PDB file of N, CA, C and O in Angstrom:
ATOM      1  N   UNK A   1      -9.692  14.525  -1.156  1.00  0.00           N
ATOM      2  CA  UNK A   1      -8.534  14.699   0.167  1.00  0.00           C
ATOM      3  C   UNK A   1      -8.277  16.196   0.694  1.00  0.00           C
ATOM      4  O   UNK A   1      -7.962  17.254   0.149  1.00  0.00           O
ATOM      5  N   UNK A   2      -8.627  15.688   2.338  1.00  0.00           N
ATOM      6  CA  UNK A   2      -8.757  17.678   2.855  1.00  0.00           C
ATOM      7  C   UNK A   2      -6.927  17.615   3.093  1.00  0.00           C
ATOM      8  O   UNK A   2      -6.575  18.266   4.077  1.00  0.00           O
ATOM      9  N   UNK A   3      -6.118  17.129   2.548  1.00  0.00           N
ATOM     10  CA  UNK A   3      -4.683  17.649   3.114  1.00  0.00           C
ATOM     11  C   UNK A   3      -3.938  17.538   1.103  1.00  0.00           C
ATOM     12  O   UNK A   3      -2.792  17.359   0.691  1.00  0.00           O
ATOM     13  N   UNK A   4      -5.094  17.720   0.464  1.00  0.00           N
ATOM     14  CA  UNK A   4      -4.277  18.221  -1.178  1.00  0.00           C
ATOM     15  C   UNK A   4      -5.433  18.735  -1.353  1.00  0.00           C
ATOM     16  O   UNK A   4      -5.388  19.965  -1.338  1.00  0.00           O
ATOM     17  N   UNK A   5      -6.805  18.152  -1.569  1.00  0.00           N
ATOM     18  CA  UNK A   5      -8.025  18.813  -2.124  1.00  0.00           C
ATOM     19  C   UNK A   5      -7.991  17.946  -3.864  1.00  0.00           C
ATOM     20  O   UNK A   5      -8.527  18.356  -4.893  1.00  0.00           O
ATOM     21  N   UNK A   6      -7.071  16.519  -3.645  1.00  0.00           N
ATOM     22  CA  UNK A   6      -7.467  16.327  -4.192  1.00  0.00           C
ATOM     23  C   UNK A   6      -8.966  15.201  -4.705  1.00  0.00           C
ATOM     24  O   UNK A   6      -9.239  14.379  -3.830  1.00  0.00           O
ATOM     25  N   UNK A   7      -9.650  15.152  -5.670  1.00  0.00           N
ATOM     26  CA  UNK A   7     -11.001  14.356  -5.258  1.00  0.00           C
ATOM     27  C   UNK A   7     -11.072  13.271  -5.700  1.00  0.00           C
ATOM     28  O   UNK A   7     -10.763  13.260  -6.892  1.00  0.00           O
ATOM     29  N   UNK A   8     -11.527  11.652  -5.031  1.00  0.00           N
ATOM     30  CA  UNK A   8     -11.042  10.650  -5.230  1.00  0.00           C
ATOM     31  C   UNK A   8     -12.946  10.305  -5.956  1.00  0.00           C
ATOM     32  O   UNK A   8     -14.064  10.753  -6.211  1.00  0.00           O
ATOM     33  N   UNK A   9     -12.374   9.602  -5.950  1.00  0.00           N
ATOM     34  CA  UNK A   9     -14.194   8.030  -6.204  1.00  0.00           C
ATOM     35  C   UNK A   9     -14.788   8.024  -5.387  1.00  0.00           C
ATOM     36  O   UNK A   9     -15.613   8.763  -4.850  1.00  0.00           O
ATOM     37  N   UNK A  10     -14.500   7.409  -5.289  1.00  0.00           N
ATOM     38  CA  UNK A  10     -14.916   6.735  -3.868  1.00  0.00           C
ATOM     39  C   UNK A  10     -13.958   6.050  -2.151  1.00  0.00           C
ATOM     40  O   UNK A  10     -12.859   5.496  -2.121  1.00  0.00           O
ATOM     41  N   UNK A  11     -15.243   6.493  -0.481  1.00  0.00           N
ATOM     42  CA  UNK A  11     -14.210   6.280   0.107  1.00  0.00           C
ATOM     43  C   UNK A  11     -13.120   5.540  -0.025  1.00  0.00           C
ATOM     44  O   UNK A  11     -12.131   6.189  -0.364  1.00  0.00           O
ATOM     45  N   UNK A  12     -12.985   4.566   0.105  1.00  0.00           N
ATOM     46  CA  UNK A  12     -12.438   3.093  -0.030  1.00  0.00           C
ATOM     47  C   UNK A  12     -10.727   3.737  -0.640  1.00  0.00           C
ATOM     48  O   UNK A  12      -9.808   3.688   0.177  1.00  0.00           O
ATOM     49  N   UNK A  13     -10.440   4.298  -2.052  1.00  0.00           N
ATOM     50  CA  UNK A  13     -10.329   5.108  -2.657  1.00  0.00           C
ATOM     51  C   UNK A  13      -9.222   5.874  -2.474  1.00  0.00           C
ATOM     52  O   UNK A  13      -8.051   5.840  -2.854  1.00  0.00           O
ATOM     53  N   UNK A  14     -10.328   7.020  -1.359  1.00  0.00           N
ATOM     54  CA  UNK A  14      -9.219   8.104  -0.398  1.00  0.00           C
ATOM     55  C   UNK A  14      -9.160   7.240   0.766  1.00  0.00           C
ATOM     56  O   UNK A  14      -9.055   8.068   1.670  1.00  0.00           O
ATOM     57  N   UNK A  15      -9.160   6.466   1.136  1.00  0.00           N
ATOM     58  CA  UNK A  15      -8.207   5.797   2.406  1.00  0.00           C
ATOM     59  C   UNK A  15      -6.686   5.698   1.948  1.00  0.00           C
ATOM     60  O   UNK A  15      -5.614   6.200   2.286  1.00  0.00           O
ATOM     61  N   UNK A  16      -7.319   4.453   0.654  1.00  0.00           N
ATOM     62  CA  UNK A  16      -5.140   4.267   0.088  1.00  0.00           C
ATOM     63  C   UNK A  16      -4.790   5.542  -0.191  1.00  0.00           C
ATOM     64  O   UNK A  16      -3.626   5.821   0.097  1.00  0.00           O
ATOM     65  N   UNK A  17      -5.495   6.460  -0.699  1.00  0.00           N
ATOM     66  CA  UNK A  17      -4.891   7.882  -0.961  1.00  0.00           C
ATOM     67  C   UNK A  17      -3.823   9.136  -0.061  1.00  0.00           C
ATOM     68  O   UNK A  17      -2.966   9.997  -0.257  1.00  0.00           O
ATOM     69  N   UNK A  18      -4.649   8.448   1.043  1.00  0.00           N
ATOM     70  CA  UNK A  18      -4.834   8.560   2.578  1.00  0.00           C
ATOM     71  C   UNK A  18      -2.940   8.394   3.042  1.00  0.00           C
ATOM     72  O   UNK A  18      -2.265   9.207   3.673  1.00  0.00           O
ATOM     73  N   UNK A  19      -2.489   7.003   2.429  1.00  0.00           N
ATOM     74  CA  UNK A  19      -1.101   6.432   3.245  1.00  0.00           C
ATOM     75  C   UNK A  19       0.021   7.860   2.016  1.00  0.00           C
ATOM     76  O   UNK A  19       1.213   7.697   1.756  1.00  0.00           O
ATOM     77  N   UNK A  20      -0.666   8.845   1.612  1.00  0.00           N
ATOM     78  CA  UNK A  20       0.896   9.571   0.342  1.00  0.00           C
ATOM     79  C   UNK A  20       1.238  10.364   2.499  1.00  0.00           C
ATOM     80  O   UNK A  20       2.022   9.899   3.326  1.00  0.00           O
ATOM     81  N   UNK A  21       0.381  11.453   2.648  1.00  0.00           N
ATOM     82  CA  UNK A  21       0.335  12.174   3.736  1.00  0.00           C
ATOM     83  C   UNK A  21       0.655  11.555   4.848  1.00  0.00           C
ATOM     84  O   UNK A  21       0.301  12.272   5.784  1.00  0.00           O
ATOM     85  N   UNK A  22       1.223  10.432   5.278  1.00  0.00           N
ATOM     86  CA  UNK A  22       2.156   9.541   6.527  1.00  0.00           C
ATOM     87  C   UNK A  22       3.263   8.691   6.721  1.00  0.00           C
ATOM     88  O   UNK A  22       3.899   8.108   5.842  1.00  0.00           O
ATOM     89  N   UNK A  23       3.405   8.670   7.677  1.00  0.00           N
ATOM     90  CA  UNK A  23       4.569   8.378   7.626  1.00  0.00           C
ATOM     91  C   UNK A  23       5.463   6.834   7.440  1.00  0.00           C
ATOM     92  O   UNK A  23       6.560   6.300   7.276  1.00  0.00           O
ATOM     93  N   UNK A  24       3.668   6.612   7.659  1.00  0.00           N
ATOM     94  CA  UNK A  24       3.527   5.044   6.938  1.00  0.00           C
ATOM     95  C   UNK A  24       3.803   4.551   6.013  1.00  0.00           C
ATOM     96  O   UNK A  24       3.517   5.165   4.985  1.00  0.00           O
ATOM     97  N   UNK A  25       4.877   2.455   5.796  1.00  0.00           N
ATOM     98  CA  UNK A  25       4.749   2.548   4.075  1.00  0.00           C
ATOM     99  C   UNK A  25       4.216   1.115   4.830  1.00  0.00           C
ATOM    100  O   UNK A  25       3.833   0.886   5.977  1.00  0.00           O
ATOM    101  N   UNK A  26       4.340   0.474   3.916  1.00  0.00           N
ATOM    102  CA  UNK A  26       3.781  -1.146   3.688  1.00  0.00           C
ATOM    103  C   UNK A  26       5.154  -1.802   3.039  1.00  0.00           C
ATOM    104  O   UNK A  26       5.774  -1.559   2.004  1.00  0.00           O
ATOM    105  N   UNK A  27       5.330  -2.670   4.033  1.00  0.00           N
ATOM    106  CA  UNK A  27       6.854  -2.997   3.793  1.00  0.00           C
ATOM    107  C   UNK A  27       6.531  -4.117   2.450  1.00  0.00           C
ATOM    108  O   UNK A  27       5.427  -4.655   2.365  1.00  0.00           O
ATOM    109  N   UNK A  28       7.595  -4.373   1.469  1.00  0.00           N
ATOM    110  CA  UNK A  28       7.144  -5.555   0.420  1.00  0.00           C
ATOM    111  C   UNK A  28       7.090  -6.920   1.047  1.00  0.00           C
ATOM    112  O   UNK A  28       7.878  -7.059   1.983  1.00  0.00           O
ATOM    113  N   UNK A  29       6.443  -7.821   0.788  1.00  0.00           N
ATOM    114  CA  UNK A  29       6.445  -9.681   1.652  1.00  0.00           C
ATOM    115  C   UNK A  29       7.999 -10.420   1.243  1.00  0.00           C
ATOM    116  O   UNK A  29       8.093 -11.641   1.365  1.00  0.00           O
ATOM    117  N   UNK A  30       8.720  -9.930   0.949  1.00  0.00           N
ATOM    118  CA  UNK A  30      10.025 -10.273  -0.317  1.00  0.00           C
ATOM    119  C   UNK A  30      11.080  -9.628   0.141  1.00  0.00           C
ATOM    120  O   UNK A  30      12.116 -10.235   0.414  1.00  0.00           O
ATOM    121  N   UNK A  31      10.954  -8.308   0.284  1.00  0.00           N
ATOM    122  CA  UNK A  31      12.233  -7.751   0.432  1.00  0.00           C
ATOM    123  C   UNK A  31      12.010  -6.743   0.909  1.00  0.00           C
ATOM    124  O   UNK A  31      10.821  -6.475   1.078  1.00  0.00           O
ATOM    125  N   UNK A  32      13.199  -5.598   1.397  1.00  0.00           N
ATOM    126  CA  UNK A  32      13.613  -4.083   2.446  1.00  0.00           C
ATOM    127  C   UNK A  32      12.480  -3.581   1.524  1.00  0.00           C
ATOM    128  O   UNK A  32      12.571  -2.373   1.306  1.00  0.00           O
ATOM    129  N   UNK A  33      11.641  -4.073   1.043  1.00  0.00           N
ATOM    130  CA  UNK A  33      11.180  -2.083  -0.208  1.00  0.00           C
ATOM    131  C   UNK A  33      10.679  -1.837   0.481  1.00  0.00           C
ATOM    132  O   UNK A  33      10.620  -2.643   1.409  1.00  0.00           O
ATOM    133  N   UNK A  34       9.546   0.073   0.661  1.00  0.00           N
ATOM    134  CA  UNK A  34       8.763   0.546   1.626  1.00  0.00           C
ATOM    135  C   UNK A  34       8.113   0.667   0.643  1.00  0.00           C
ATOM    136  O   UNK A  34       8.576   0.864  -0.481  1.00  0.00           O
ATOM    137  N   UNK A  35       6.325   0.513   1.086  1.00  0.00           N
ATOM    138  CA  UNK A  35       6.117   1.879  -0.381  1.00  0.00           C
ATOM    139  C   UNK A  35       4.464   2.191   0.617  1.00  0.00           C
ATOM    140  O   UNK A  35       3.765   1.478   1.337  1.00  0.00           O
ATOM    141  N   UNK A  36       4.387   3.807   0.099  1.00  0.00           N
ATOM    142  CA  UNK A  36       2.812   4.299   0.146  1.00  0.00           C
ATOM    143  C   UNK A  36       1.448   3.749   0.368  1.00  0.00           C
ATOM    144  O   UNK A  36       0.543   3.979   1.170  1.00  0.00           O
ATOM    145  N   UNK A  37       1.730   2.486  -1.193  1.00  0.00           N
ATOM    146  CA  UNK A  37       0.136   2.090  -0.898  1.00  0.00           C
ATOM    147  C   UNK A  37       0.382   0.772  -1.530  1.00  0.00           C
ATOM    148  O   UNK A  37       1.453   0.590  -2.108  1.00  0.00           O
ATOM    149  N   UNK A  38      -0.499  -0.150  -1.474  1.00  0.00           N
ATOM    150  CA  UNK A  38      -1.470  -1.379  -1.408  1.00  0.00           C
ATOM    151  C   UNK A  38      -0.772  -1.894  -3.250  1.00  0.00           C
ATOM    152  O   UNK A  38       0.098  -2.587  -3.776  1.00  0.00           O
ATOM    153  N   UNK A  39      -1.838  -1.017  -3.568  1.00  0.00           N
ATOM    154  CA  UNK A  39      -1.521  -1.235  -5.545  1.00  0.00           C
ATOM    155  C   UNK A  39       0.536  -0.773  -6.221  1.00  0.00           C
ATOM    156  O   UNK A  39       1.226  -1.298  -7.094  1.00  0.00           O
ATOM    157  N   UNK A  40       0.755   0.179  -5.434  1.00  0.00           N
ATOM    158  CA  UNK A  40       2.312   0.129  -5.379  1.00  0.00           C
ATOM    159  C   UNK A  40       2.916  -1.257  -5.091  1.00  0.00           C
ATOM    160  O   UNK A  40       3.070  -2.013  -6.051  1.00  0.00           O
ATOM    161  N   UNK A  41       3.212  -1.593  -4.069  1.00  0.00           N
ATOM    162  CA  UNK A  41       3.759  -2.729  -3.304  1.00  0.00           C
ATOM    163  C   UNK A  41       3.119  -4.085  -3.706  1.00  0.00           C
ATOM    164  O   UNK A  41       3.523  -5.199  -3.376  1.00  0.00           O
ATOM    165  N   UNK A  42       1.673  -3.681  -4.749  1.00  0.00           N
ATOM    166  CA  UNK A  42       1.041  -5.183  -5.030  1.00  0.00           C
ATOM    167  C   UNK A  42       2.445  -5.545  -6.615  1.00  0.00           C
ATOM    168  O   UNK A  42       3.240  -6.395  -7.015  1.00  0.00           O
ATOM    169  N   UNK A  43       1.862  -4.097  -6.958  1.00  0.00           N
ATOM    170  CA  UNK A  43       2.863  -4.244  -8.545  1.00  0.00           C
ATOM    171  C   UNK A  43       4.547  -5.074  -8.379  1.00  0.00           C
ATOM    172  O   UNK A  43       5.198  -6.055  -8.736  1.00  0.00           O
ATOM    173  N   UNK A  44       4.588  -3.974  -7.661  1.00  0.00           N
ATOM    174  CA  UNK A  44       6.035  -4.304  -7.045  1.00  0.00           C
ATOM    175  C   UNK A  44       6.106  -5.853  -7.026  1.00  0.00           C
ATOM    176  O   UNK A  44       6.526  -6.601  -7.908  1.00  0.00           O
ATOM    177  N   UNK A  45       5.723  -6.077  -6.117  1.00  0.00           N
ATOM    178  CA  UNK A  45       6.214  -8.298  -5.742  1.00  0.00           C
ATOM    179  C   UNK A  45       4.934  -9.244  -6.575  1.00  0.00           C
ATOM    180  O   UNK A  45       4.325 -10.294  -6.371  1.00  0.00           O
ATOM    181  N   UNK A  46       4.976  -7.788  -7.970  1.00  0.00           N
ATOM    182  CA  UNK A  46       4.084  -9.447  -9.184  1.00  0.00           C
ATOM    183  C   UNK A  46       5.544  -8.928  -9.751  1.00  0.00           C
ATOM    184  O   UNK A  46       6.528  -9.652  -9.597  1.00  0.00           O
ATOM    185  N   UNK A  47       5.684  -7.265 -10.612  1.00  0.00           N
ATOM    186  CA  UNK A  47       6.757  -7.105 -11.480  1.00  0.00           C
ATOM    187  C   UNK A  47       8.471  -8.252 -10.730  1.00  0.00           C
ATOM    188  O   UNK A  47       8.996  -9.292 -11.128  1.00  0.00           O
ATOM    189  N   UNK A  48       8.714  -7.475  -9.768  1.00  0.00           N
ATOM    190  CA  UNK A  48      10.260  -7.695  -9.527  1.00  0.00           C
ATOM    191  C   UNK A  48      10.002  -8.901  -8.374  1.00  0.00           C
ATOM    192  O   UNK A  48      10.689  -8.362  -7.506  1.00  0.00           O
ATOM    193  N   UNK A  49       9.622  -9.877  -7.858  1.00  0.00           N
ATOM    194  CA  UNK A  49       9.352 -10.973  -7.189  1.00  0.00           C
ATOM    195  C   UNK A  49       8.553 -12.109  -8.063  1.00  0.00           C
ATOM    196  O   UNK A  49       8.750 -13.276  -7.722  1.00  0.00           O
ATOM    197  N   UNK A  50       7.389 -11.783  -9.506  1.00  0.00           N
ATOM    198  CA  UNK A  50       7.475 -12.487  -9.888  1.00  0.00           C
ATOM    199  C   UNK A  50       6.210 -13.194  -9.175  1.00  0.00           C
ATOM    200  O   UNK A  50       5.590 -13.629 -10.145  1.00  0.00           O
ATOM    201  N   UNK A  51       5.609 -13.489  -8.220  1.00  0.00           N
ATOM    202  CA  UNK A  51       4.221 -13.495  -7.775  1.00  0.00           C
ATOM    203  C   UNK A  51       3.126 -12.176  -7.393  1.00  0.00           C
ATOM    204  O   UNK A  51       3.027 -10.952  -7.317  1.00  0.00           O
ATOM    205  N   UNK A  52       2.386 -13.524  -7.219  1.00  0.00           N
ATOM    206  CA  UNK A  52       0.935 -12.252  -6.773  1.00  0.00           C
ATOM    207  C   UNK A  52       0.919 -12.893  -4.952  1.00  0.00           C
ATOM    208  O   UNK A  52       1.365 -13.706  -4.141  1.00  0.00           O
ATOM    209  N   UNK A  53      -0.212 -11.462  -5.273  1.00  0.00           N
ATOM    210  CA  UNK A  53       0.018 -10.842  -3.186  1.00  0.00           C
ATOM    211  C   UNK A  53      -2.009 -12.224  -2.650  1.00  0.00           C
ATOM    212  O   UNK A  53      -3.217 -12.057  -2.483  1.00  0.00           O
ATOM    213  N   UNK A  54      -1.720 -12.541  -2.647  1.00  0.00           N
ATOM    214  CA  UNK A  54      -1.923 -13.019  -1.278  1.00  0.00           C
ATOM    215  C   UNK A  54      -3.577 -11.738  -0.195  1.00  0.00           C
ATOM    216  O   UNK A  54      -3.522 -10.650   0.378  1.00  0.00           O
ATOM    217  N   UNK A  55      -5.019 -12.992  -0.528  1.00  0.00           N
ATOM    218  CA  UNK A  55      -5.267 -10.643   0.488  1.00  0.00           C
ATOM    219  C   UNK A  55      -5.179 -11.229   1.373  1.00  0.00           C
ATOM    220  O   UNK A  55      -5.583 -10.405   2.194  1.00  0.00           O
ATOM    221  N   UNK A  56      -4.774 -12.745   2.346  1.00  0.00           N
ATOM    222  CA  UNK A  56      -4.363 -12.862   3.812  1.00  0.00           C
ATOM    223  C   UNK A  56      -3.015 -11.837   3.482  1.00  0.00           C
ATOM    224  O   UNK A  56      -3.070 -10.609   3.545  1.00  0.00           O
ATOM    225  N   UNK A  57      -2.160 -12.397   3.226  1.00  0.00           N
ATOM    226  CA  UNK A  57      -1.105 -11.578   3.365  1.00  0.00           C
ATOM    227  C   UNK A  57      -1.061  -9.803   4.142  1.00  0.00           C
ATOM    228  O   UNK A  57      -0.810  -9.186   5.177  1.00  0.00           O
ATOM    229  N   UNK A  58      -1.672  -9.615   2.228  1.00  0.00           N
ATOM    230  CA  UNK A  58      -1.923  -7.876   2.632  1.00  0.00           C
ATOM    231  C   UNK A  58      -2.314  -7.428   3.526  1.00  0.00           C
ATOM    232  O   UNK A  58      -1.806  -6.437   4.050  1.00  0.00           O
ATOM    233  N   UNK A  59      -3.796  -8.304   4.157  1.00  0.00           N
ATOM    234  CA  UNK A  59      -3.789  -7.812   5.243  1.00  0.00           C
ATOM    235  C   UNK A  59      -3.082  -7.628   6.738  1.00  0.00           C
ATOM    236  O   UNK A  59      -3.127  -6.813   7.660  1.00  0.00           O
ATOM    237  N   UNK A  60      -2.481  -8.732   6.461  1.00  0.00           N
ATOM    238  CA  UNK A  60      -1.580  -9.544   7.506  1.00  0.00           C
ATOM    239  C   UNK A  60       0.176  -8.112   7.744  1.00  0.00           C
ATOM    240  O   UNK A  60       0.771  -7.551   8.664  1.00  0.00           O
ATOM    241  N   UNK A  61       0.227  -8.185   6.479  1.00  0.00           N
ATOM    242  CA  UNK A  61       1.397  -6.498   6.076  1.00  0.00           C
ATOM    243  C   UNK A  61       0.645  -5.864   6.719  1.00  0.00           C
ATOM    244  O   UNK A  61       0.881  -5.707   7.917  1.00  0.00           O
ATOM    245  N   UNK A  62      -0.189  -5.453   6.286  1.00  0.00           N
ATOM    246  CA  UNK A  62      -1.033  -3.935   6.647  1.00  0.00           C
ATOM    247  C   UNK A  62      -1.462  -4.101   8.148  1.00  0.00           C
ATOM    248  O   UNK A  62      -1.682  -2.977   8.599  1.00  0.00           O
ATOM    249  N   UNK A  63      -1.644  -4.978   8.998  1.00  0.00           N
ATOM    250  CA  UNK A  63      -2.201  -4.985  10.266  1.00  0.00           C
ATOM    251  C   UNK A  63      -0.855  -5.195  11.197  1.00  0.00           C
ATOM    252  O   UNK A  63      -1.158  -5.352  12.380  1.00  0.00           O
ATOM    253  N   UNK A  64       0.584  -5.235  10.930  1.00  0.00           N
ATOM    254  CA  UNK A  64       1.892  -5.773  10.911  1.00  0.00           C
ATOM    255  C   UNK A  64       3.165  -5.647  10.671  1.00  0.00           C
ATOM    256  O   UNK A  64       4.080  -6.274  11.205  1.00  0.00           O
ATOM    257  N   UNK A  65       3.229  -4.837   9.869  1.00  0.00           N
ATOM    258  CA  UNK A  65       4.246  -4.908   8.763  1.00  0.00           C
ATOM    259  C   UNK A  65       4.425  -3.245   8.836  1.00  0.00           C
ATOM    260  O   UNK A  65       5.017  -3.209   7.757  1.00  0.00           O
ATOM    261  N   UNK A  66       4.391  -1.842   9.240  1.00  0.00           N
ATOM    262  CA  UNK A  66       3.859  -1.208   8.858  1.00  0.00           C
ATOM    263  C   UNK A  66       5.139  -0.497   9.645  1.00  0.00           C
ATOM    264  O   UNK A  66       5.427  -0.826  10.796  1.00  0.00           O
ATOM    265  N   UNK A  67       5.899   0.543   8.880  1.00  0.00           N
ATOM    266  CA  UNK A  67       7.386   1.003   9.609  1.00  0.00           C
ATOM    267  C   UNK A  67       6.671   2.343  10.348  1.00  0.00           C
ATOM    268  O   UNK A  67       7.345   3.091  11.055  1.00  0.00           O
TER     269      UNK A  67
END
């Protein structure tokens, strides 16, 4: 990562990591909480709302629901 120097295993991992260096956040699909990463939001949705995250929902949310 050019921002913090963290080494990541793939380009995709770097793209996901870069979210922590921006002001953009991903909104939960079911409540008003926000997350810096897809994996954090998916974990929240699964544990708090007891639901699986559909890939179409993730794509829609990433394109239209950032803060």
